[in-house]
N, C-alpha and C positions, 0 to 999 in steps of 0.2 A: 432636542436642541439642534440648531443648524451646525453642520460641520463645515469649516472654511475649506474652500476648494484648494487643492494643491497641498493640503496638510499632510505631513509625513510623521509617522510615529517615531519617537526617539529610539535610537538603537540601544538596546540594553544588553550588556555583556553578561554572560553566565560566569559563575565562580570559576569554572574551568578556563574560560577565555581570559579572564583577568589574571589568574594564576599563571597561565602559559605565557602571556605577554610580559609579566613581571620577571618570571624566571629566565625567559629568553634574554631580556634586557640585562639582567644581572650577569649572565654568562658572557654576553657580548662585551660589556664594559669592564669586566674583570672583578666585579663584586664577588662573584663566585669564580674562583680561580681554576685554571686547568688542573686536572688531577684531583680536585677537591671532592671528598665524599659527601653526598647529600642525604640528609635524614628527613624523610617525609613528615615525621611528627613535628620536627623543629620548623620546617618550612610552612606547614599548616598553621602553626601557632603564629609565625611571623606575618603571614598573610591573612590571618583571621578567617580561615576556611577549614573545612573538614579534610581528612586525608584523601578522600576519593578524588576531588579535582586535582590535587597535587599529583597523585599517581597517574591520572589520565594525562596531565600536562607533561610529566616526565616521559611517558610513552611516546607522545608526539615529538618531544625534543630528541628522543632517541632516533626516531625516524628521520629527523632533520640532521642528525649527526652531532648534536650538541652535548649529549650525554650518552653514557654506555651503562646499561642495566645488567647486573649480574644476579640472576635469580637466587634468592636465598642468601645473598651475600651483601652486595652494596650497589649503589648507583653513583657513578663518578662523572664529573665534567670531563669531556674529551680534551685532549691536548690541541694546541693550535698548530696546524700543519702549515709552515711557511711556504712550502713548495706548492701548496694548493692554489696560490695566486695564478700560476700558469694555466690552471684549468678553469678557474673562476672568471677571470677578467675577459678572455676572448668571447664567450657567449654573452656576458653582460654587455660588453662593448657593442656586439651585434644588435642586441635588443634595444640598447639606448640609441644607436644610430638609426634604427628603423623607427623608433618612437619620434625622433626629431623630424623625419620625413612625414610621418602620419599626423603630426601635430600642426603642421603648416596651415591646413584648411580651417583649423579650429582656433587659430590665433585671433586675438582682438587686443585693443589698447590696454585693457585691464591685465591680461596675461603678460603682455610685454613689460608693462610697468612692474608687475610682480617679479619677473625675471631680473629686471634691472636693479630693483631694490634689494633682492636677495643676493645678487652678485656684489653689490656695494657692501653689504654686511660681510660677505665672504672675504672681500678684499681687506676690510678693516681687521678681521681676525687673522688673516695671513700676515699682514704687516705688523701686527702686534705679537706675532709668533705664538698665537693661541691656537695651536694646530688641532687640539681636541674639538674646539668649537668650530674651526674651519671645516673639519671633516663632516660635522653634522650639517652645516649650512650648505656644503657642496652637495650632499645627498638631497637636501631640500630643493636645491636648484634643479637637479636632474629629475626629481620627482614631479616637479611642476610640468615638465615636458612630457614625462610618461603619462601623467594624468590627462593631459590634453591630447594625447594620441588616441584616447578613448577606445582602447582595445583591451578587454578584460583578460585575455590570454597573455598578452605581453605584461600587463600589470602583475599577474600572478607569478610569472617566471622571474621578472625583475625583483619582486619582493622576496622571493625565495633565495635568489643569488645574493641580493644586497645584504641580507642578514649575515651571511658568512664573510662577505667582503668587509663589512663594518667591523666584525670581530677581529679579523686579520689585521686591518688597519689600526684599530685602537690598541691592540696588544703589541704592535710593532712600531708604534709612534711614527707613522708615515707623515712626512713633511710635505705639505702642499706649497708649491712655489708660486711666484707671480706669473709664471707661464700659464697656470690654470686660470688666473683672472683674465688674461688676454684671450685665452681660448673661449671662455664663457662669453666675453664681449663679441667675439667673432661669431659664436653660435647664435646669439641674439640678433646680430646684424643679418646673418644669412636666413634666419627664420623670418625676419621682417621682409626680406627681399624675395622670399618664397623659393629659394634655391635648395631644393631637396637633396640634390647630388652632393653639393659642396658641404652642406651642413651635416649630412650623414658621414662624410669622410672625416671632417674635423672632430665630430663627436666620437667616432671610433678611435681616432688618434689620441684624443683627450684621455680615454680610458686605458688604452694599450700602453701609453707612455709610462703609466704607473708601474708596469711590470719591470721596465728597465730601471726606473728610479728605485724600486723596491730591491731589485737584485744588486744594484750598485751600493745601496746602503748596507745590504747584508754582507757584502764583501769587504766593507771598510774595517 
């Protein structure tokens, strides 16, 4: 039978990949709380898989710093280190800033429209004070830019850093303000104008400002 040109095989995830993704998400959003002891038998039953992919997933999560395994004793979800924001955001800001510059040659009307529509949804969530949703949409906005930078190394680094930032933000109820909406609009405008230097600067500021906001919230 003839095979259509350009056909791509659907990506099939293994049991380990599915288990890893779900466990990571549960740790990030607090379904599995910091300090909680994890039972691989219970997790295997909950996810409908054998214990092997659960164990393998927990080993990967330990490498990422989401769990701590104590051989022969227990596996626990790690605590959320609030001070880690000072280490996490500067490199993430640098990667996001570079992504904005690299994305400019790949922009088209479809991408611009996607960014504008995403920021509109972000603005609605912020104005409704639905900050949990706003955080997710904010990440979606920036991911569009990272994807269009078309650099697999940046994509991998950002993905790694972003999981820890996401957990930190969710657990500490970070409030995104209308300032972020304005900055997103400026980013879109500068991307359309092809001004790599300015869009890089404002993208970096957009991320680093969160450190000051986080620290001021912590001191309240």
